[in-house]
N, CA, C and O atoms as a GROMACS GRO file, in nm:
protein
  252
    1UNK      N    1   4.746  -3.689   4.646
    1UNK     CA    2   4.799  -3.580   4.569
    1UNK      C    3   4.752  -3.594   4.424
    1UNK      O    4   4.760  -3.702   4.366
    2UNK      N    5   4.703  -3.484   4.364
    2UNK     CA    6   4.650  -3.494   4.228
    2UNK      C    7   4.759  -3.514   4.124
    2UNK      O    8   4.869  -3.458   4.135
    3UNK      N    9   4.727  -3.594   4.026
    3UNK     CA   10   4.818  -3.620   3.914
    3UNK      C   11   4.751  -3.578   3.785
    3UNK      O   12   4.628  -3.578   3.777
    4UNK      N   13   4.830  -3.542   3.682
    4UNK     CA   14   4.768  -3.506   3.555
    4UNK      C   15   4.698  -3.625   3.492
    4UNK      O   16   4.744  -3.738   3.501
    5UNK      N   17   4.585  -3.597   3.428
    5UNK     CA   18   4.508  -3.704   3.365
    5UNK      C   19   4.578  -3.756   3.240
    5UNK      O   20   4.577  -3.875   3.211
    6UNK      N   21   4.641  -3.662   3.164
    6UNK     CA   22   4.715  -3.700   3.044
    6UNK      C   23   4.855  -3.639   3.050
    6UNK      O   24   4.879  -3.538   3.116
    7UNK      N   25   4.944  -3.703   2.978
    7UNK     CA   26   5.084  -3.659   2.975
    7UNK      C   27   5.097  -3.533   2.889
    7UNK      O   28   5.038  -3.525   2.781
    8UNK      N   29   5.175  -3.435   2.936
    8UNK     CA   30   5.206  -3.316   2.856
    8UNK      C   31   5.316  -3.351   2.758
    8UNK      O   32   5.405  -3.429   2.789
    9UNK      N   33   5.310  -3.293   2.638
    9UNK     CA   34   5.410  -3.321   2.536
    9UNK      C   35   5.544  -3.256   2.574
    9UNK      O   36   5.548  -3.164   2.655
   10UNK      N   37   5.652  -3.306   2.514
   10UNK     CA   38   5.785  -3.248   2.538
   10UNK      C   39   5.791  -3.106   2.485
   10UNK      O   40   5.856  -3.020   2.545
   11UNK      N   41   5.724  -3.081   2.374
   11UNK     CA   42   5.724  -2.948   2.316
   11UNK      C   43   5.657  -2.847   2.410
   11UNK      O   44   5.703  -2.734   2.423
   12UNK      N   45   5.552  -2.889   2.475
   12UNK     CA   46   5.481  -2.800   2.567
   12UNK      C   47   5.571  -2.762   2.685
   12UNK      O   48   5.572  -2.648   2.730
   13UNK      N   49   5.646  -2.860   2.735
   13UNK     CA   50   5.739  -2.834   2.846
   13UNK      C   51   5.851  -2.743   2.800
   13UNK      O   52   5.892  -2.652   2.873
   14UNK      N   53   5.904  -2.768   2.680
   14UNK     CA   54   6.015  -2.688   2.628
   14UNK      C   55   5.973  -2.543   2.605
   14UNK      O   56   6.051  -2.451   2.631
   15UNK      N   57   5.850  -2.521   2.556
   15UNK     CA   58   5.802  -2.384   2.535
   15UNK      C   59   5.794  -2.308   2.667
   15UNK      O   60   5.821  -2.189   2.672
   16UNK      N   61   5.757  -2.377   2.771
   16UNK     CA   62   5.746  -2.312   2.900
   16UNK      C   63   5.882  -2.277   2.958
   16UNK      O   64   5.897  -2.173   3.023
   17UNK      N   65   5.982  -2.361   2.934
   17UNK     CA   66   6.114  -2.344   2.994
   17UNK      C   67   6.207  -2.252   2.916
   17UNK      O   68   6.311  -2.212   2.967
   18UNK      N   69   6.172  -2.220   2.792
   18UNK     CA   70   6.264  -2.145   2.707
   18UNK      C   71   6.283  -2.002   2.754
   18UNK      O   72   6.194  -1.943   2.815
   19UNK      N   73   6.399  -1.948   2.726
   19UNK     CA   74   6.430  -1.808   2.756
   19UNK      C   75   6.453  -1.730   2.627
   19UNK      O   76   6.500  -1.617   2.631
   20UNK      N   77   6.420  -1.791   2.512
   20UNK     CA   78   6.442  -1.727   2.383
   20UNK      C   79   6.340  -1.617   2.363
   20UNK      O   80   6.220  -1.637   2.385
   21UNK      N   81   6.385  -1.502   2.320
   21UNK     CA   82   6.294  -1.395   2.283
   21UNK      C   83   6.361  -1.309   2.176
   21UNK      O   84   6.484  -1.303   2.168
   22UNK      N   85   6.282  -1.244   2.096
   22UNK     CA   86   6.333  -1.161   1.987
   22UNK      C   87   6.382  -1.028   2.044
   22UNK      O   88   6.316  -0.967   2.128
   23UNK      N   89   6.498  -0.986   1.997
   23UNK     CA   90   6.552  -0.857   2.039
   23UNK      C   91   6.578  -0.772   1.915
   23UNK      O   92   6.612  -0.825   1.809
   24UNK      N   93   6.560  -0.644   1.928
   24UNK     CA   94   6.586  -0.556   1.815
   24UNK      C   95   6.735  -0.529   1.804
   24UNK      O   96   6.806  -0.526   1.905
   25UNK      N   97   6.782  -0.508   1.682
   25UNK     CA   98   6.924  -0.484   1.660
   25UNK      C   99   6.959  -0.342   1.703
   25UNK      O  100   6.877  -0.251   1.693
   26UNK      N  101   7.082  -0.324   1.750
   26UNK     CA  102   7.129  -0.193   1.790
   26UNK      C  103   7.197  -0.127   1.672
   26UNK      O  104   7.288  -0.184   1.612
   27UNK      N  105   7.153  -0.008   1.638
   27UNK     CA  106   7.210   0.065   1.526
   27UNK      C  107   7.308   0.169   1.576
   27UNK      O  108   7.295   0.222   1.687
   28UNK      N  109   7.407   0.197   1.493
   28UNK     CA  110   7.509   0.292   1.528
   28UNK      C  111   7.538   0.381   1.408
   28UNK      O  112   7.513   0.340   1.294
   29UNK      N  113   7.589   0.501   1.431
   29UNK     CA  114   7.624   0.592   1.323
   29UNK      C  115   7.775   0.592   1.306
   29UNK      O  116   7.849   0.615   1.402
   30UNK      N  117   7.820   0.566   1.185
   30UNK     CA  118   7.963   0.562   1.156
   30UNK      C  119   8.019   0.703   1.158
   30UNK      O  120   7.962   0.793   1.095
   31UNK      N  121   8.128   0.724   1.229
   31UNK     CA  122   8.187   0.857   1.240
   31UNK      C  123   8.253   0.901   1.110
   31UNK      O  124   8.260   1.020   1.081
   32UNK      N  125   8.302   0.805   1.031
   32UNK     CA  126   8.371   0.838   0.907
   32UNK      C  127   8.273   0.873   0.795
   32UNK      O  128   8.286   0.978   0.732
   33UNK      N  129   8.176   0.786   0.770
   33UNK     CA  130   8.084   0.805   0.658
   33UNK      C  131   7.953   0.870   0.699
   33UNK      O  132   7.884   0.928   0.614
   34UNK      N  133   7.917   0.863   0.826
   34UNK     CA  134   7.790   0.919   0.872
   34UNK      C  135   7.670   0.830   0.846
   34UNK      O  136   7.556   0.872   0.867
   35UNK      N  137   7.694   0.707   0.800
   35UNK     CA  138   7.584   0.615   0.771
   35UNK      C  139   7.543   0.537   0.897
   35UNK      O  140   7.624   0.514   0.986
   36UNK      N  141   7.416   0.499   0.901
   36UNK     CA  142   7.366   0.416   1.008
   36UNK      C  143   7.386   0.269   0.971
   36UNK      O  144   7.356   0.229   0.858
   37UNK      N  145   7.436   0.190   1.065
   37UNK     CA  146   7.462   0.048   1.038
   37UNK      C  147   7.444  -0.032   1.166
   37UNK      O  148   7.433   0.025   1.275
   38UNK      N  149   7.441  -0.164   1.153
   38UNK     CA  150   7.429  -0.253   1.268
   38UNK      C  151   7.562  -0.255   1.342
   38UNK      O  152   7.668  -0.267   1.280
   39UNK      N  153   7.557  -0.243   1.474
   39UNK     CA  154   7.681  -0.240   1.553
   39UNK      C  155   7.759  -0.370   1.541
   39UNK      O  156   7.701  -0.477   1.528
   40UNK      N  157   7.892  -0.359   1.545
   40UNK     CA  158   7.985  -0.472   1.541
   40UNK      C  159   7.972  -0.552   1.412
   40UNK      O  160   7.996  -0.673   1.412
   41UNK      N  161   7.934  -0.487   1.303
   41UNK     CA  162   7.926  -0.551   1.173
   41UNK      C  163   7.989  -0.458   1.070
   41UNK      O  164   7.977  -0.336   1.079
   42UNK      N  165   8.058  -0.517   0.972
   42UNK     CA  166   8.113  -0.437   0.863
   42UNK      C  167   7.999  -0.393   0.773
   42UNK      O  168   7.898  -0.462   0.762
   43UNK      N  169   8.015  -0.276   0.708
   43UNK     CA  170   7.911  -0.227   0.617
   43UNK      C  171   7.976  -0.163   0.495
   43UNK      O  172   8.089  -0.113   0.502
   44UNK      N  173   7.903  -0.165   0.383
   44UNK     CA  174   7.953  -0.111   0.257
   44UNK      C  175   7.900   0.031   0.238
   44UNK      O  176   7.781   0.056   0.257
   45UNK      N  177   7.988   0.121   0.202
   45UNK     CA  178   7.949   0.258   0.172
   45UNK      C  179   8.033   0.306   0.056
   45UNK      O  180   8.156   0.308   0.064
   46UNK      N  181   7.967   0.346  -0.052
   46UNK     CA  182   8.033   0.399  -0.172
   46UNK      C  183   8.140   0.302  -0.225
   46UNK      O  184   8.248   0.345  -0.265
   47UNK      N  185   8.109   0.173  -0.226
   47UNK     CA  186   8.200   0.074  -0.282
   47UNK      C  187   8.316   0.036  -0.192
   47UNK      O  188   8.406  -0.035  -0.235
   48UNK      N  189   8.316   0.081  -0.067
   48UNK     CA  190   8.423   0.048   0.028
   48UNK      C  191   8.363  -0.022   0.148
   48UNK      O  192   8.253   0.011   0.193
   49UNK      N  193   8.435  -0.120   0.200
   49UNK     CA  194   8.389  -0.195   0.316
   49UNK      C  195   8.451  -0.134   0.441
   49UNK      O  196   8.574  -0.130   0.454
   50UNK      N  197   8.367  -0.087   0.532
   50UNK     CA  198   8.413  -0.021   0.655
   50UNK      C  199   8.388  -0.111   0.776
   50UNK      O  200   8.288  -0.182   0.782
   51UNK      N  201   8.482  -0.107   0.871
   51UNK     CA  202   8.464  -0.172   1.000
   51UNK      C  203   8.539  -0.091   1.104
   51UNK      O  204   8.657  -0.062   1.088
   52UNK      N  205   8.470  -0.053   1.211
   52UNK     CA  206   8.525   0.032   1.317
   52UNK      C  207   8.578   0.164   1.262
   52UNK      O  208   8.679   0.215   1.310
   53UNK      N  209   8.508   0.219   1.162
   53UNK     CA  210   8.544   0.349   1.108
   53UNK      C  211   8.662   0.348   1.013
   53UNK      O  212   8.705   0.454   0.968
   54UNK      N  213   8.715   0.231   0.981
   54UNK     CA  214   8.831   0.222   0.892
   54UNK      C  215   8.794   0.142   0.768
   54UNK      O  216   8.709   0.053   0.772
   55UNK      N  217   8.862   0.175   0.655
   55UNK     CA  218   8.838   0.102   0.530
   55UNK      C  219   8.909  -0.032   0.540
   55UNK      O  220   9.029  -0.038   0.565
   56UNK      N  221   8.834  -0.140   0.520
   56UNK     CA  222   8.890  -0.274   0.523
   56UNK      C  223   8.931  -0.315   0.382
   56UNK      O  224   9.044  -0.356   0.360
   57UNK      N  225   8.838  -0.304   0.287
   57UNK     CA  226   8.868  -0.335   0.147
   57UNK      C  227   8.793  -0.239   0.057
   57UNK      O  228   8.693  -0.178   0.097
   58UNK      N  229   8.844  -0.225  -0.064
   58UNK     CA  230   8.776  -0.144  -0.164
   58UNK      C  231   8.732  -0.239  -0.276
   58UNK      O  232   8.810  -0.324  -0.320
   59UNK      N  233   8.610  -0.225  -0.320
   59UNK     CA  234   8.560  -0.309  -0.427
   59UNK      C  235   8.605  -0.253  -0.560
   59UNK      O  236   8.587  -0.134  -0.588
   60UNK      N  237   8.664  -0.338  -0.642
   60UNK     CA  238   8.708  -0.294  -0.773
   60UNK      C  239   8.590  -0.298  -0.870
   60UNK      O  240   8.500  -0.381  -0.854
   61UNK      N  241   8.589  -0.211  -0.970
   61UNK     CA  242   8.478  -0.214  -1.067
   61UNK      C  243   8.477  -0.344  -1.145
   61UNK      O  244   8.582  -0.399  -1.177
   62UNK      N  245   8.358  -0.392  -1.176
   62UNK     CA  246   8.342  -0.518  -1.250
   62UNK      C  247   8.375  -0.494  -1.396
   62UNK      O  248   8.328  -0.398  -1.456
   63UNK      N  249   8.458  -0.582  -1.453
   63UNK     CA  250   8.498  -0.568  -1.594
   63UNK      C  251   8.419  -0.660  -1.682
   63UNK      O  252   8.439  -0.662  -1.803
   0.00000   0.00000   0.00000
């Protein structure tokens, strides 16, 4: 039975076995503000922090 002439590196084996791949982010349109944002993430619009269409916090003006 044939055997490899030289040993393969651990990195070479790991690259072959990996299931990692880049995926594009899913964008969603907020029903309240109408802005496009990354799904399941809070986003800032007009100085207010929104999450799930509701205002979470309002940013106060810097003094």
